[in-house]
N, C-alpha and C positions, 0 to 999 in steps of 0.2 A: 820581673813580673811573674815568669815560670817558677822562681824559687817560692814566691809568696804564695802561689797556688797550690804547689807541690806540699809546703808547709801547712797550709789550711787542711788540705785533705788528710794528711797525716795525723793531724791533731784530731780532727773529727773521727777518724778510723780508729785510733787508738782510745778515744773516749768511748766509743760504741762497743769496743771489744771489752773495755773494763766493766762497763755498765752490765753487759751480759754476762760476764764472768761471775760478777758480785751476785746477781740475781740467781744464778744456778747455783752457787755456793751455797747461798742462804735458804735452803730448802725445808728445813725443819721436819726433816723426817723422823728424827729422835724425840721430838717434843709431843706434849700431850695436853689436853685441857682437863682440869679438875673442877668439877662443879660441887660447891658447897651449899646445902639447903638447911636452913636453920628454921626450926619451928617454936612457935609459942607454947605456953602451957595448955592452951586451949585446942592445939592441933592446927592452926592455921599457918601457913608459911610466911614467914617475917622476912629473911633475908637470903637472897640467892647471890653467890659469888662465883665467879670464873676465874680460875687462877691458870696461868700459863706456865707450865713446867717443861723447861727444856735442859736436855743433858748435853747439847753441843758445847765444845770447849771454846770455839771461836764464834763470834756471830757478826756479820758485816752489817 
């Protein structure tokens, strides 16, 4: 019984630590948003697109 409780607590603790590590590592500090606005011949805004540009090598 005690082994089962200890194993359960260990699994939960390792899972929480892994989730916190992934969230901390995935901060996107080197990323930016590029906004492209296209206009028609009459001067009205037709299409606006936002592009996520990320220079991070690895992303979780």
